[in-house]
C-alpha positions in Angstrom: 0.0 0.0 0.0 2.9 2.4 0.9 4.6 1.7 -2.4 1.5 2.4 -4.3 1.0 5.8 -2.5 4.6 6.7 -2.9 4.4 5.8 -6.6 1.4 7.9 -7.1 2.9 10.8 -5.3 6.1 10.7 -7.5 4.0 10.5 -10.6 1.9 13.5 -9.5 5.0 15.5 -8.8 6.6 14.6 -12.1 3.4 15.5 -13.9 3.3 18.9 -12.2 6.9 19.5 -13.0 6.3 18.6 -16.7 3.3 20.9 -16.9 5.2 23.7 -15.4 8.2 23.2 -17.8 5.8 23.0 -20.8 4.1 26.3 -19.7 7.4 28.1 -19.1 8.8 26.9 -22.4 5.7 27.8 -24.4 5.5 31.3 -22.9 9.1 31.9 -23.3 9.2 31.1 -27.0 12.6 31.5 -28.5 13.9 33.2 -25.3 12.7 30.3 -23.1 15.2 29.4 -20.4 14.5 25.7 -21.2 15.6 26.1 -24.9 18.8 24.2 -24.3 17.0 21.3 -22.6 14.6 21.2 -25.5 17.4 21.1 -28.0 19.0 18.3 -26.0 15.8 16.3 -26.0 15.4 16.8 -29.7 18.9 15.6 -30.4 18.4 12.5 -28.3 14.9 11.5 -29.2 14.7 12.9 -32.8 16.6 10.1 -34.5 14.6 7.5 -32.5 11.4 9.1 -33.6 12.5 9.2 -37.3 13.5 5.6 -37.3 10.3 4.5 -35.7 8.3 6.5 -38.3 10.3 4.9 -41.1 9.3 1.5 -39.8 5.8 2.2 -38.9 4.7 4.3 -41.9 5.1 1.7 -44.7 3.4 -0.9 -42.4 0.5 1.5 -41.9 0.2 2.2 -45.6 0.3 -1.5 -46.4 -2.4 -2.2 -43.8 -4.6 0.6 -45.3 -4.1 -0.8 -48.8 -5.0 -4.3 -47.6 -8.0 -3.2 -45.6 -9.2 -0.8 -48.3 -8.6 -3.0 -51.3 -12.1 -4.7 -51.4 -13.8 -1.3 -51.3 -11.6 0.0 -54.1 -12.3 -3.0 -56.3 -16.0 -2.7 -55.7 -15.9 1.0 -56.5 -13.9 0.3 -59.7 -16.3 -2.5 -60.8 -19.3 -0.2 -60.1 -17.7 2.5 -62.3 -17.0 0.1 -65.1 -20.5 -1.2 -65.1 -21.9 2.3 -65.1 -19.7 3.3 -68.1 -20.8 0.2 -70.0 -24.4 1.0 -69.3 -24.0 4.6 -70.5 -22.2 3.4 -73.7 -25.1 0.9 -74.4 -27.6 3.7 -73.9 -25.8 6.0 -76.3 -25.5 3.3 -78.9 -29.2 2.5 -78.6 -30.1 6.1 -78.9 -28.0 6.4 -82.1 -29.6 3.3 -83.6 -33.1 4.5 -82.7 -32.4 7.9 -84.2 -31.2 6.2 -87.5 -34.2 4.0 -87.6 -36.6 6.9 -87.0 -35.0 8.7 -89.9 -35.3 5.7 -92.2 -39.0 5.2 -91.1 -39.7 8.9 -91.8 -38.3 8.6 -95.4 -40.2 5.3 -95.9 -43.5 6.9 -94.9 -42.8 9.9 -97.2 -42.1 7.6 -100.2 -45.2 5.6 -99.5 -47.3 8.7 -99.2 -46.0 10.1 -102.6 -46.7 6.8 -104.4 -50.0 6.1 -102.7 -48.7 2.8 -101.3 -50.2 1.2 -98.2 -47.3 -0.4 -96.4 -46.4 -2.5 -93.4 -43.2 -1.4 -91.8 -40.7 -4.1 -90.9 -37.1 -4.5 -89.8 -34.5 -6.7 -91.4 -33.5 -9.4 -88.9 -31.0 -11.5 -90.9 -29.4 -11.9 -94.3 -29.5 -15.1 -96.4 -26.4 -17.2 -96.6 -27.4 -19.4 -99.5 -27.0 -19.0 -103.2 -29.9 -16.6 -103.4 -29.5 -13.0 -102.2 -32.3 -12.7 -99.6 -33.1 -11.1 -96.3 -35.5 -12.0 -93.5 -37.9 -9.4 -92.0 -39.9 -9.4 -88.8 -43.4 -9.2 -90.5 -45.5 -12.1 -91.7 -48.9 -13.3 -92.4 -50.3 -12.0 -89.1 -49.3 -8.5 -90.3 -51.0 -8.9 -93.7 -47.9 -9.9 -95.7 -48.3 -12.3 -98.6 -46.0 -13.7 -101.2 -45.2 -11.7 -104.3 -45.6 -8.3 -102.6 -43.2 -5.4 -103.3 -40.7 -4.4 -100.7 -39.3 -0.9 -100.6 -37.2 1.5 -98.5 -37.4 5.2 -98.3 -34.9 5.3 -101.2 -36.3 2.8 -103.6 -37.0 -0.8 -104.6 -35.7 -3.7 -102.4 -37.3 -6.7 -104.0 -40.3 -9.0 -103.5 -41.6 -11.4 -100.8 -41.0 -15.0 -101.7 -41.8 -16.9 -98.5 -44.1 -15.9 -95.6 -44.4 -17.2 -92.1 -46.7 -16.2 -89.3 -44.3 -13.5 -87.9 -41.5 -13.3 -90.5 -40.9 -13.3 -94.2 -38.2 -13.8 -96.8 -37.4 -11.1 -99.4 -35.6 -11.8 -102.7 -33.4 -8.8 -103.4 -33.5 -7.1 -106.8 -29.8 -7.7 -107.0 -30.2 -11.5 -107.2 -29.2 -13.0 -110.5 -32.7 -14.5 -110.9 -34.5 -11.2 -110.3 -36.1 -9.3 -113.2 -38.2 -6.2 -112.8 -40.0 -4.2 -115.5 -38.5 -0.8 -115.6 -39.4 2.5 -117.3 -37.2 5.5 -118.2 -38.0 8.7 -116.5 -39.7 11.2 -118.8 -39.6 9.2 -122.1 -41.6 6.2 -120.7 -39.5 3.7 -122.7 -39.6 0.3 -121.1 -37.1 -2.4 -120.4 -36.1 -5.1 -117.9 -34.0 -4.5 -114.8 -32.0 -7.6 -113.9 -29.8 -8.4 -110.9 -26.2 -9.5 -111.4 -25.8 -11.3 -108.1 -23.6 -8.7 -106.6 -24.5 -6.3 -103.8 -21.8 -3.8 -104.4 -20.4 -2.1 -107.4 -22.9 -2.2 -110.3 -25.4 -4.9 -109.2 -28.2 -4.0 -111.7 -28.5 -3.9 -115.5 -31.3 -2.4 -117.7 -32.1 -3.9 -121.1 -34.0 -1.4 -123.2 -36.3 -3.2 -125.5 -36.1 -0.8 -128.4 -32.4 -0.5 -129.5 -33.1 2.7 -131.5 -34.1 4.7 -128.4 -31.5 7.0 -127.1 -30.4 6.4 -123.5 -27.8 8.5 -121.6 -26.0 8.3 -118.3 -27.9 10.1 -115.5 -31.4 9.0 -116.7 -33.4 7.4 -113.9 -35.6 4.3 -113.8 -38.8 3.4 -112.0 -40.7 0.2 -111.8 -43.1 -0.3 -114.7 -45.5 -2.5 -112.6 -46.7 -6.0 -113.0 -50.0 -7.3 -114.1 -52.3 -7.1 -111.1 -49.6 -5.0 -109.3 -47.9 -8.2 -108.1 -45.1 -8.8 -107.6 -44.2 -5.2 -108.4 -46.2 -2.1 -108.1 -45.5 0.8 -110.5 -43.6 4.0 -109.8 -41.0 2.7 -107.3 -37.6 4.3 -107.9 -35.0 1.7 -109.0 -31.8 3.5 -109.9 -29.7 5.7 -112.2 -28.1 4.8 -115.5 -24.3 5.2 -115.1 -22.9 3.6 -118.3 -24.2 2.2 -121.6 -22.8 -1.0 -123.1 -22.1 -0.9 -126.8 -23.2 -4.1 -128.5 -23.4 -3.7 -132.3 -26.1 -5.8 -134.0 -28.0 -6.4 -130.7 -31.8 -6.0 -130.8 -31.7 -4.4 -127.3 -29.5 -1.9 -125.5 -28.0 -2.6 -122.1 -27.1 -0.1 -119.4 -25.4 -0.4 -116.0 -27.6 1.0 -113.2 -26.6 2.3 -109.8 -29.5 1.4 -107.4 -31.1 4.0 -105.1 -31.3 1.5 -102.3 -28.2 0.7 -100.3 -28.5 -3.1 -100.2 -25.6 -3.8 -97.9 -27.2 -1.6 -95.1 -30.8 -2.6 -95.1 -32.6 -2.0 -91.8 -36.1 -0.5 -92.0 -38.2 -1.6 -95.0 -41.8 -1.5 -96.0 -44.0 -4.2 -97.6 -46.6 -2.8 -100.0 -49.8 -4.5 -98.9 -52.1 -2.4 -101.1 -51.1 -0.9 -104.6 -51.8 2.7 -105.5 -55.1 3.7 -106.9 -53.4 5.2 -109.9 -49.9 4.9 -111.4 -47.6 7.5 -109.8 -45.2 7.3 -112.7 -42.3 9.7 -111.8 -43.8 11.3 -108.7 -41.9 9.2 -106.2 -38.5 10.1 -107.7 -36.4 12.6 -105.7 -35.6 15.9 -107.3 -33.2 15.5 -110.2 -29.7 16.6 -109.4 -28.4 19.7 -111.1 -25.4 18.7 -113.2 -24.9 21.9 -115.1 -22.0 24.1 -113.9 -21.5 27.8 -114.6 -19.2 28.5 -117.5 -15.8 29.8 -116.5 -15.2 33.5 -117.1 -13.6 34.4 -120.5 -10.5 36.4 -120.7 -10.9 40.0 -121.9 -10.4 40.4 -125.6 -12.1 41.1 -128.9 -15.3 39.1 -129.5 -14.9 36.1 -131.7 -16.8 36.1 -135.1 -19.7 33.6 -135.3 -19.0 30.3 -137.1 -20.2 29.9 -140.7 -23.6 28.4 -141.2 -22.2 25.5 -143.1 -19.8 24.6 -140.3 -22.5 24.8 -137.7 -24.7 22.6 -139.9 -22.0 20.0 -140.4 -21.2 20.1 -136.7 -24.8 19.5 -135.8 -25.0 16.6 -138.2 -21.9 15.1 -136.8 -23.2 15.3 -133.2 -26.7 13.8 -134.1 -26.3 11.1 -136.7 -29.5 9.5 -138.0 -29.8 5.8 -137.1 -29.2 3.5 -140.1 -31.6 0.7 -140.8 -29.9 -2.7 -140.9 -30.3 -4.5 -144.2 -31.9 -8.0 -144.2 -29.4 -10.7 -145.0 -30.0 -12.2 -148.4 -30.9 -15.9 -148.4 
């Protein structure tokens, strides 16, 4: 008991002395009478404190890393999932915007032609010999075989097989496809055939009258089938890009660039009811302007007009009359 009391008394006295020394040193500042004792203590205990900190600090950091690692991993995983969800939402918004624009063009084309359509989406492309696509509309939507399929740009093809909720469409680019076509303006008819290629120049146009003039830039629409099946009239098909020269042939063949982008089909329309009257060229987009302004002439004296004979000969050379082929003698 005495030892305990004596120990407590000594500790109390030492505590009072420490408090007194701290108070004197604090109030004295740089002029404190205990400055030397403080410097001596720093010299003795400073290196010990630094060595202890050098040992304890890495251990503390390691413990913090180990203890905080699960939370950090969970936070990183949550951020990655959030970023993935935002990317998917952005991609879906872009796809929806593109499909909305395609549907808007499709409805505009159907309105101009007077076609009643069922909108559908391409869900797959055929992998066999035929060039086909599958759409998500079938007999339950009013789709039947031999119906015309279009996009907002032009002709796609015709329905060949129908299921309850899906259908198969034979593309106009297929080698077995043939569509009656008509030249814009002149009304001259021919046959548009597929070449079995979905890129480059997948369509050709055989003009039935070989004496009719055809030029690059002329556009073609569907002529229409009997009973409007499988093809309704007035659907834009494509633009003539080049004319093949085949002397002696009874027909003239042209290469056609289609209006429809066959490798990027998405939103299409099945024409379930034909127009009440032939729209002819009404569905075609405005013709592009190809004429460019003439370059300015350099200043100088005006040129004299060409002689009449020269102008007449030049006109004759530019527009030769077609020659009639003679019948071979038996």
